[in-house]
C-alpha positions in Angstrom: 73.3 198.2 95.0 72.4 198.8 91.8 71.1 201.6 90.3 68.1 202.8 88.0 69.0 202.7 84.2 67.1 204.2 81.6 66.5 201.9 78.3 64.0 202.8 75.4 61.6 200.2 74.3 59.8 200.9 70.8 60.6 204.8 71.2 59.0 205.1 74.3 61.6 205.6 77.6 61.7 203.1 80.1 63.5 203.3 83.5 64.6 199.9 85.2 65.6 199.4 88.7 68.5 197.5 87.5 70.7 195.7 84.7 68.4 193.4 84.0 68.7 190.1 81.2 66.3 190.4 78.4 65.2 187.3 78.8 63.6 188.4 82.2 62.7 192.1 81.1 60.1 190.2 78.4 59.0 187.9 80.9 58.0 190.6 83.1 56.3 192.4 80.0 54.0 189.8 79.6 55.5 188.7 76.6 55.7 185.4 74.8 59.6 185.0 74.3 58.6 182.4 70.9 56.5 185.1 69.6 58.6 188.1 70.0 62.0 189.5 68.0 64.5 191.8 69.7 66.9 193.9 68.4 68.9 195.9 70.6 70.9 198.8 69.2 70.3 198.0 66.0 71.4 194.4 65.9 69.0 191.0 66.2 69.4 189.5 69.2 69.2 185.8 68.5 66.9 184.1 70.9 69.6 181.8 72.5 71.0 184.9 73.9 68.1 186.4 75.2 69.2 184.5 79.3 72.7 186.1 78.6 72.0 189.6 77.1 71.8 192.5 80.2 69.9 195.6 79.0 72.4 198.3 80.1 71.9 202.1 80.4 71.0 203.7 76.9 70.3 200.7 75.4 67.5 201.0 72.4 65.3 198.1 72.5 62.7 197.2 69.2 60.9 194.7 70.1 58.4 193.0 67.2 55.2 190.6 68.1 54.4 187.7 65.9 51.1 187.7 64.7 49.7 184.2 63.6 46.6 183.9 61.0 45.4 182.7 57.7 
C-alpha cells in the first residue's frame, strides 16, 4: 500500500494519497493538458512525458496556463 506524499505546486504544499502520474494529477485538478506547461524540480517536462512522469515525495511542480487572446 502506498503512503501519502508531500509535493509543492506553484509554491503551495499539497499532499497526494500516493505517487501519481503527472497527467493524472493535472486531469484531477481540472486542467487541460494541451493548455499547460509543467516544470518539475526546475526542469521542463515534455508534454509527451506527462503520462510516464510520476510525482514523488518532495517534488517541486510549477504549472503555467496558456491563455489565448488577441
